[in-house]
N, C-alpha and C positions, 0 to 999 in steps of 0.2 A: 316460448323458449328463447326467442331472439330478444325479447324485452328483458328477460332475466339476465341474459348474457351481457346486454348493453348496460344494465344497472350495475352488474358486478364490475365490468370494465370501468365505468365511471367512478365507482367507489374506490377501486384500486388506484386509479389516476389521481383522485382527490387526496387519498392517503399519502401517496408518494410526493405530491406537490406540497402538502402540509409538512411532511418530514423535512423536505428540502428547505422550505421557508424557515422552519424552526432552526435548522442547522445554520442557515445563512445569518439569522438574527444572532445566534450564539457566537458565531465566528466574528461578525461585525462588532459585537459588544466586547469580545476579548482582544481583538487585534486592531480594531478600528477600520479595517478594510475587509471586504468580502473575500472569501477563499475562492481562488480561480476554479477549483474543481466543482464548487457548488453553483457556479454560473452556467447551469445546463440549460439547453434549449428544448431538447426532445424528450418525450417520455422514456425512450430507450436509455438515454444518458442518465436520467434520474433513477431509473430502475437499477442501472449498473452501480451507481454510487450506493444505493441502499443495499444491494446484494453484497457489495464488497464490505460494507460496514457489518452486516450480519455475519459474513464469513469470518471476518477478523474476530468478532466476539465469540464465535464458535470454536475457532482454532486456538485462541489464547490459552485455554486451560491445558491444551496438549503440549504447550511449551514446558510444563512441569511434569510431564509423564515420566514414569520409571524407565520405559524403554527408550534407548538412545535413538533408534530408527524413527520412532514417532516424534521425538523432539526435533530431529533433523528435518523431517518432512514438514513439521509445523513452522520451523524457522524459514525454510524455503518458501512456503506458502505466504508467510508474512511479507517477505521481500517483494512479492508480486501484488500486494494489496494497496500499494501507494499510500495515499493520505489516511486510509482507514487503519493502517497498522501503527500510526504514530502514538496511539494511546497505550501501546504495548512495548514501547522502546526500552523501558527498564528491564523487562523480562529478556528481551533480545540482548541487551548489554550484559546481563548476568550470564546468559548462555555463552556469549562471546568470550568472556573473561574466565569464568569459573567452572565450566562444564568439564567433566572427566573424559569425555570422548572427543577426539580430534575432529571427527566428521560433523559433530554437532557444533563445535566452535567454528569450523569453516563455513557451515551453512548460516550461522548467525552473522559472521563477518560479511558473507555475500549479501544477506538481507539488508544489513545496515548500510553497506556500500550502495546497493541498488536504491535504497530510500534516500541516500545522500547524507547520512548521519555519520559516516565513517570514511576516512581517506586511507586506503590501504598503502599508499606510497609513503605517507608520513606516520601512519599509525595513530592518528588523532581522531578522537570522537568529537563530533560537533553538536552544538545545542540545536541548531536549525538545519534542516535538510532541504532537499528538493524532491519533487515528485515527478520522476522522469516518465513522460508519456511518449517519448520517441524511442526508436530502436537504433542502435549504432549501425552505421553502414558497414558492409562487409569490406574488409581490406583486399579481398581477392577481386573485387569489382573494379570500376573505373578508378584510375589513379587520383591521388589527392584527397581521398575520402576520409583518411584517418587524421589524427592530430599531427601538427608539425613535428618533424623529427622522429616519427614513429618507426621509420625504417632503419634507424641507427642502431 
């Protein structure tokens, strides 16, 4: 039994490493530079990247659902999937501009903002975004944690 479990674990690890190497090669070929999210070191990080990509692929069809609550939840989910959600930006843009429900439009704006493809202060949609991996500091904590002039 232990041998079977070890074989399964080795196979899973090999599959994850092969997927990451293929994604790195694709990214290097398209941009000339490796994607920072694909420069993972641990098996846990590689599994996280693979899980996020799978989740994005499974959530994408829900962006076109007839129920507004489902579309809203799918847009919110996409905002948390970082670089995995970038292949579905067109659907998020369409929801942001054309959806009939305000809550869905707001969720799409939040997702695009979280991914760095929309600036809510100027209302501009950007072609290149960022993938935020940090959390903003609480303004209630130690002073000076926010942006300059935030208390104005």
